[in-house]
C-alpha positions in Angstrom: -57.1 -42.6 6.5 -54.0 -40.3 6.4 -54.9 -39.2 2.9 -58.4 -38.4 4.2 -57.1 -36.2 7.0 -54.7 -34.5 4.7 -57.5 -33.7 2.3 -59.6 -32.4 5.2 -56.8 -30.2 6.4 -56.3 -28.9 2.9 -59.9 -28.0 2.6 -60.0 -26.3 6.0 -56.8 -24.3 5.0 -58.5 -23.2 1.8 -61.6 -22.2 3.7 -59.7 -20.3 6.3 -57.6 -18.5 3.7 -60.8 -17.6 1.7 -62.5 -16.3 4.8 -59.4 -14.3 5.8 -59.2 -12.7 2.4 -62.9 -11.8 2.6 -62.5 -10.4 6.1 -60.3 -7.5 4.9 -62.5 -6.6 1.9 -64.0 -3.1 2.2 -65.2 -2.3 -1.4 -67.0 -4.0 -4.2 -64.0 -4.2 -6.6 -61.9 -5.9 -3.9 -64.7 -8.4 -3.4 -64.8 -9.2 -7.2 -61.1 -9.7 -7.2 -61.1 -12.1 -4.2 -64.0 -14.1 -5.6 -62.6 -14.5 -9.1 -59.3 -15.7 -7.6 -60.5 -18.2 -5.0 -63.8 -19.6 -6.3 -64.1 -22.9 -8.1 -64.0 -22.6 -11.9 -67.1 -20.7 -13.1 -68.4 -18.7 -16.1 -70.3 -16.1 -14.3 -71.4 -15.0 -10.8 -74.2 -13.0 -9.3 -74.6 -11.7 -5.8 -78.2 -10.6 -5.5 -79.0 -8.3 -2.6 -82.7 -7.8 -1.8 -83.8 -4.6 -0.1 -87.0 -5.6 1.5 -87.9 -2.0 2.6 -87.5 -0.6 -0.9 -88.6 -3.8 -2.7 -85.6 -3.7 -5.0 -83.0 -6.2 -6.2 -79.4 -5.3 -6.7 -76.4 -7.2 -8.1 -73.4 -6.2 -6.0 -71.0 -7.7 -8.5 -71.4 -5.3 -11.4 -68.5 -6.5 -13.6 -68.0 -8.2 -16.9 -68.4 -11.6 -15.3 -71.5 -10.8 -13.3 -74.2 -11.2 -16.0 -75.7 -8.0 -14.7 -79.0 -7.8 -16.7 -81.5 -7.0 -14.0 -84.4 -9.4 -15.1 -81.8 -12.2 -15.2 -80.6 -12.1 -11.6 -84.0 -11.1 -10.2 -85.5 -14.3 -11.8 -82.6 -16.3 -10.4 -83.3 -14.9 -7.0 -87.0 -15.7 -7.2 -86.3 -19.2 -8.5 -84.0 -19.9 -5.6 -86.4 -18.5 -3.0 -89.2 -20.7 -4.4 -87.0 -23.7 -4.3 -86.1 -22.9 -0.6 -82.4 -23.4 -1.3 -80.4 -24.3 1.9 -76.6 -24.5 2.4 -76.9 -28.3 2.4 -78.7 -28.2 -1.0 -76.7 -25.9 -3.2 -77.7 -27.2 -6.6 -81.1 -25.8 -7.8 -83.4 -26.5 -10.7 -82.2 -24.7 -13.8 -84.7 -22.0 -14.9 -85.9 -22.6 -18.5 -84.5 -19.2 -19.6 -81.0 -20.2 -18.5 -80.4 -23.6 -20.1 -77.1 -22.4 -21.4 -75.9 -22.6 -17.8 -76.7 -26.2 -16.9 -75.2 -25.8 -13.4 -76.2 -23.0 -11.1 -75.1 -23.1 -7.5 -77.1 -20.9 -5.1 -75.6 -19.9 -1.8 -78.0 -18.2 0.6 -76.4 -15.4 2.7 -78.1 -15.0 6.1 -80.1 -11.8 6.2 -78.6 -10.5 3.0 -79.4 -12.3 -0.3 -78.2 -15.2 -2.5 -74.9 -15.7 -4.2 -75.0 -17.6 -7.5 -72.2 -19.4 -9.3 -72.9 -20.3 -12.9 -71.1 -22.9 -15.0 -71.5 -24.0 -18.6 -69.7 -27.3 -18.0 -71.6 -30.5 -17.8 -70.4 -31.4 -14.3 -72.0 -29.9 -11.1 -69.8 -28.7 -8.2 -67.9 -31.4 -6.5 -68.4 -32.0 -2.7 -65.2 -30.1 -1.7 -66.3 -27.2 -3.8 -69.8 -27.2 -2.2 -68.2 -27.4 1.3 -66.0 -24.4 0.4 -69.1 -22.4 -0.5 -70.9 -23.4 2.6 -67.9 -22.5 4.8 -67.5 -19.0 3.4 -71.2 -18.1 3.5 -71.2 -16.5 7.0 -68.1 -14.4 6.3 -69.3 -13.5 2.8 -72.5 -12.2 4.4 -70.5 -10.1 6.9 -68.3 -8.8 4.1 -71.3 -7.8 2.0 -72.8 -6.0 5.0 -69.6 -4.1 5.6 -69.4 -3.1 1.9 -72.9 -1.8 1.9 -72.3 0.0 5.2 -69.1 1.7 3.9 -70.9 2.7 0.7 -73.7 4.2 2.8 -71.3 6.1 5.0 -69.5 7.4 1.9 -72.9 8.5 0.5 -73.8 10.1 3.8 -70.5 12.0 4.0 -71.0 13.3 0.5 -74.5 14.4 1.4 -73.2 16.1 4.5 -70.6 17.9 2.4 -73.2 19.0 0.0 -75.5 20.2 2.7 -72.6 22.0 4.5 -72.0 24.0 1.3 -75.7 24.8 1.2 -75.7 25.7 4.9 -72.9 28.2 4.3 -74.8 29.7 1.5 -77.9 29.8 3.8 -76.0 31.6 6.5 -74.6 34.1 4.0 -78.1 34.8 2.8 -79.7 34.5 6.3 -79.9 38.2 6.8 -82.0 38.5 3.7 -84.9 36.6 5.3 -85.6 39.7 7.4 -86.0 41.7 4.2 -89.6 40.7 3.9 -90.5 44.3 4.5 -93.8 45.7 3.4 -97.0 47.2 4.8 -98.7 47.8 1.5 -101.9 46.1 0.7 -100.2 44.2 -2.1 -97.6 42.7 0.2 -100.1 42.0 2.9 -102.0 39.8 0.5 -98.8 38.0 -0.3 -98.0 37.5 3.4 -101.5 36.2 4.0 -101.1 33.6 1.2 -97.7 32.5 2.6 -99.3 32.0 6.0 -102.1 29.9 4.5 -99.9 27.6 2.3 -96.7 27.5 4.5 -97.8 24.9 7.0 -98.9 22.4 4.3 -97.0 20.2 1.8 -98.7 21.8 -1.2 -96.5 22.8 -4.1 -96.2 26.6 -4.8 -95.5 28.5 -8.0 -94.1 32.0 -7.4 -94.6 34.5 -10.2 -93.3 38.0 -10.7 -90.7 40.2 -12.3 -87.0 39.7 -11.6 -85.9 41.2 -8.3 -89.2 41.0 -6.5 -88.0 38.7 -3.8 -89.3 35.3 -5.0 -86.4 33.4 -3.2 -87.2 35.2 0.1 -90.8 34.2 -0.2 -89.8 30.6 -0.9 -87.6 30.6 2.2 -90.5 32.0 4.3 -92.8 29.2 3.0 -90.3 26.6 3.7 -89.6 27.8 7.3 -93.3 27.9 8.0 -93.7 24.2 7.0 -93.1 21.0 9.1 -89.9 20.7 7.0 -88.6 24.0 8.2 -85.9 22.5 10.4 -84.2 21.0 7.4 -82.2 22.7 4.7 -84.1 24.1 1.7 -82.3 23.0 -1.5 -82.1 25.5 -4.4 -81.5 24.9 -8.1 -81.3 27.8 -10.6 -82.5 26.3 -13.8 -81.1 29.2 -15.8 -77.6 29.1 -14.4 -76.6 25.6 -15.6 -76.0 24.3 -19.2 -78.7 22.0 -20.4 -76.3 19.1 -20.4 -75.7 19.4 -16.7 -79.2 20.1 -15.3 -80.2 16.5 -15.3 -77.1 15.5 -13.3 -77.7 18.5 -11.0 -81.4 17.4 -10.3 -81.1 13.7 -10.2 -77.4 12.9 -9.7 -75.2 10.4 -11.5 -73.2 7.3 -11.0 -69.5 7.1 -11.4 -68.6 6.6 -15.1 -72.2 7.4 -16.2 -70.7 9.8 -18.8 -67.4 11.4 -19.8 -66.2 13.4 -16.8 -68.3 11.5 -14.2 -65.3 10.6 -12.1 -67.3 10.0 -9.0 -70.9 9.4 -7.9 -72.9 12.6 -7.4 -76.0 13.0 -5.3 -78.6 15.1 -7.0 -80.6 17.9 -5.5 -83.8 15.8 -5.4 -82.1 13.3 -3.2 -80.6 16.0 -1.1 -84.0 17.6 -0.6 -85.6 14.3 0.5 -88.0 15.2 3.4 -87.3 18.8 2.8 -88.1 21.5 0.1 -86.6 21.9 -3.4 -86.7 25.4 -4.8 -86.6 25.4 -8.6 -85.8 29.0 -9.5 -86.2 30.2 -13.1 -88.3 27.1 -13.9 -89.3 28.7 -17.2 -85.8 28.2 -18.5 -85.8 24.4 -18.1 -85.3 22.7 -21.5 -88.2 20.7 -22.9 -86.4 17.4 -22.7 -85.8 17.9 -19.0 -89.4 19.0 -18.4 -90.5 15.4 -19.2 -88.2 13.9 -16.6 -89.1 16.5 -14.0 -92.8 15.8 -14.6 -92.2 12.1 -14.0 -90.3 12.7 -10.8 -93.2 14.9 -9.5 -95.9 12.4 -10.5 -94.2 9.2 -9.4 -92.3 10.7 -6.5 -89.2 8.7 -7.5 -86.0 9.5 -9.3 -83.2 7.6 -11.1 -79.6 8.7 -11.2 -77.9 9.0 -14.6 -76.3 5.6 -15.1 -78.2 4.1 -12.2 -79.9 0.7 -12.4 -82.9 1.4 -10.2 -85.2 4.1 -8.9 -85.4 5.6 -5.4 -88.5 7.1 -3.7 -88.2 10.8 -2.6 -90.5 12.9 -0.5 -89.9 16.4 -1.7 -92.0 19.6 -1.6 -91.6 21.7 -4.7 -91.5 25.5 -4.8 -91.0 26.8 -8.3 -90.4 30.4 -9.4 -90.3 32.2 -12.8 -90.4 35.7 -14.2 -91.9 34.4 -17.4 -95.6 34.2 -18.3 -95.8 30.4 -18.3 -99.2 30.3 -20.0 -97.7 32.2 -23.0 -94.8 29.8 -22.9 -97.2 26.9 -23.1 -99.1 28.4 -26.0 -95.7 29.0 -27.8 -94.7 25.3 -27.3 -91.8 26.1 -25.0 -93.3 24.7 -21.8 -95.3 21.6 -21.3 -98.9 22.1 -20.3 -99.0 19.0 -18.1 -95.9 20.3 -16.1 -97.5 23.8 -15.9 -100.7 22.4 -14.3 -98.6 20.1 -12.0 -96.7 23.2 -10.7 -99.5 25.7 -10.7 -101.3 24.3 -7.6 -100.9 27.4 -5.4 -99.7 30.4 -7.4 -98.5 33.5 -5.7 -97.8 36.6 -7.7 -95.3 39.1 -6.2 -96.0 42.7 -7.0 -93.3 44.9 -8.6 -91.9 47.7 -6.5 -93.6 50.4 -8.6 -96.9 49.0 -7.5 -96.0 49.2 -3.8 -94.3 52.5 -3.6 -95.5 53.1 0.0 -93.0 50.3 1.0 -90.0 52.2 -0.4 -89.2 54.3 2.7 -89.2 51.3 5.0 -87.2 49.2 2.5 -84.7 52.0 1.9 -84.0 52.5 5.7 -83.7 48.8 6.2 -81.0 48.6 3.6 -79.3 51.8 4.9 -79.0 50.3 8.4 -77.8 46.9 7.1 -75.2 48.3 4.7 -74.0 50.9 7.2 -73.6 48.2 9.9 -71.7 46.0 7.5 -69.4 48.8 6.3 -68.9 50.2 9.8 -70.3 53.7 8.8 -72.3 55.8 11.2 -75.2 56.5 8.8 -78.6 56.6 10.3 -80.7 58.9 8.1 -81.7 59.7 4.5 -82.3 63.2 3.3 -86.0 64.0 2.4 -85.0 65.0 -1.1 -83.2 61.6 -1.6 -86.2 59.8 -0.3 -88.4 61.7 -2.8 -86.0 60.7 -5.6 -86.3 57.1 -4.6 -90.1 57.2 -4.7 -90.1 59.0 -8.1 -87.9 56.4 -9.8 -89.8 53.5 -11.4 -87.4 50.6 -10.4 -87.3 48.2 -13.4 -85.0 46.0 -11.3 -87.4 46.1 -8.3 -86.2 45.5 -4.7 -82.9 44.1 -5.9 -82.1 47.3 -7.8 -83.2 49.4 -4.7 -80.9 47.4 -2.5 -77.9 47.9 -4.8 -78.7 51.6 -5.2 -78.8 52.1 -1.4 -75.5 50.1 -1.0 -73.7 52.4 -3.5 -75.2 55.5 -2.0 -74.3 54.5 1.6 -70.7 53.6 0.7 -70.2 56.9 -1.1 -71.9 59.0 1.6 -70.3 61.1 4.3 -71.6 62.1 7.7 -74.6 60.4 9.2 -77.1 61.1 6.3 -77.5 59.8 2.8 -78.0 63.0 0.8 -77.2 61.9 -2.8 -78.4 58.8 -4.7 -76.5 57.1 -7.4 -79.3 55.9 -9.7 -78.6 54.3 -13.1 -78.3 56.8 -15.9 -80.2 56.5 -19.1 -83.8 56.9 -20.4 -85.2 54.7 -17.6 -84.5 57.4 -15.0 -87.6 59.4 -14.4 -86.8 61.6 -11.4 -89.1 64.5 -10.7 -87.4 67.7 -9.8 -89.6 69.1 -7.0 -88.4 72.7 -7.4 -89.9 72.8 -11.0 -93.3 71.2 -10.0 -96.3 73.4 -10.8 -98.8 72.8 -8.0 -102.5 72.8 -9.2 -105.7 71.9 -7.3 -106.5 68.3 -7.6 -109.9 68.8 -9.2 -108.2 71.0 -11.9 -105.7 68.3 -12.7 -108.5 65.7 -12.8 -110.5 67.9 -15.2 -107.6 68.4 -17.5 -106.7 64.7 -17.6 -110.3 63.6 -18.3 -110.5 66.2 -21.1 -107.2 64.9 -22.7 -108.5 61.3 -22.7 -111.9 62.2 -24.1 -110.3 64.3 -26.9 -107.9 61.3 -27.6 -111.0 59.2 -28.0 -112.6 61.7 -30.5 -115.3 62.6 -28.0 -116.5 59.0 -27.4 -117.5 58.4 -23.8 -118.8 54.8 -24.0 -118.2 51.8 -26.3 -115.1 49.7 -26.9 -113.1 52.8 -28.0 -114.6 55.2 -25.5 -112.9 57.1 -22.8 -114.6 55.1 -20.1 -112.8 51.9 -21.2 -109.4 53.7 -21.2 -110.1 55.1 -17.7 -111.5 51.7 -16.5 -114.7 53.4 -15.3 -118.4 52.6 -16.0 -119.6 55.1 -18.6 -122.3 56.4 -16.2 -119.7 57.1 -13.5 -117.5 59.0 -16.0 -120.5 61.1 -17.3 -121.5 61.9 -13.7 -117.9 62.9 -12.9 -117.6 65.1 -16.0 -120.8 66.9 -15.1 -119.5 67.5 -11.5 -116.2 69.0 -12.9 -118.1 71.2 -15.4 -116.9 69.4 -18.5 -119.4 70.1 -21.3 -119.6 68.8 -24.9 -118.3 72.0 -26.4 -115.0 71.6 -24.4 -114.0 68.5 -26.4 -116.1 68.6 -29.7 -114.9 71.1 -32.3 -117.4 72.3 -34.9 -116.5 73.1 -38.4 
């Protein structure tokens, strides 16, 4: 009898010590160490956690003794569930695929999953060993819950840190949102399209030359959507090396590749339930285009080095200054990805096609730069404004902004009198003092005559003047008659 009580006290002591060691565990590696040290002799162990909401299985003990092949422990879990394993019946039928482990002990963890202990030895667990497993089950379940909660908190902190960095960038760029200045017909069409697509979840493809304000339009679309109270996440596909873009988009697990010293949350995951702005999408390497297409089609992603996928709800706004159809024809851009992105295209006009917006844009930048620099500049000289409107702006609104900034910083008094435009062949400023003023009908007559002579007197046909002038031939002939242009004016006789 004494020996019996001593054995019982010894068992209870082991159970309490085991539970005490589990109670202070906070991370997966600590759990692996405790289990390996205190469990009965075993060859492998698996702790299968089932996420009912996501429908996924996860082996929490991902180490060399965990037999971590996903199909293996998923089948074990399903076998145990079918067998309705209970703490009083730890031994379970051995699945045919695992005959090299004759003894598999299954320990259900309340509300969590199942812990498996696998042994190649011929003998099953003895009763004291079974009682030990039964005793630690509640504490093991609590420990696993804590580990998962701590990991989730760490992930959340990382996400908050990432979002804070983006929020700082958003605040720095916040003033630019008001730069959607434009009363021209071209910009009014753009604003109308933004108002139509903004409140939806439809993907948008922004097209246009560099510097036309594609990011500003993307922000306007995002803010007009139901997701507008969340942060819009941006990825510049041209600013990152090809080797890093996948990690930037989808994230990676710790140790997934050389230099991956910690887990990284990708931009898709950060943009969940928000908007992801893929700038310069035309620069994305072909091998990454395949993975992006899969993420858009399946609405799920997988971190580099990860063992499962996760669902994401992301609205995509892409932008490019390239002609993607030509890129498709040249084999540099996948046609299936192009058609996936090109659901609602919006083309932003270059500044040279909306010159009537230049005065408003210029004064907007003048006021903003002057306020930032603490300078009392309120006006722009008429000659300087004429110079702005005469320049053809290859860099579009961005170039205009930088030109105004230089000019304001170098100006004195309350008026910008001199502009500092880029030097070189692109500068096409008209000097108004040398302008020879002619009646409009005279200039029109001279211009039509030049075009007709260039076409060797042809009016209609593929090589005729009407095609060059983008007019119906009948309209051009009528206009020439009204201006007094006759055949002898452009046909020379021998």
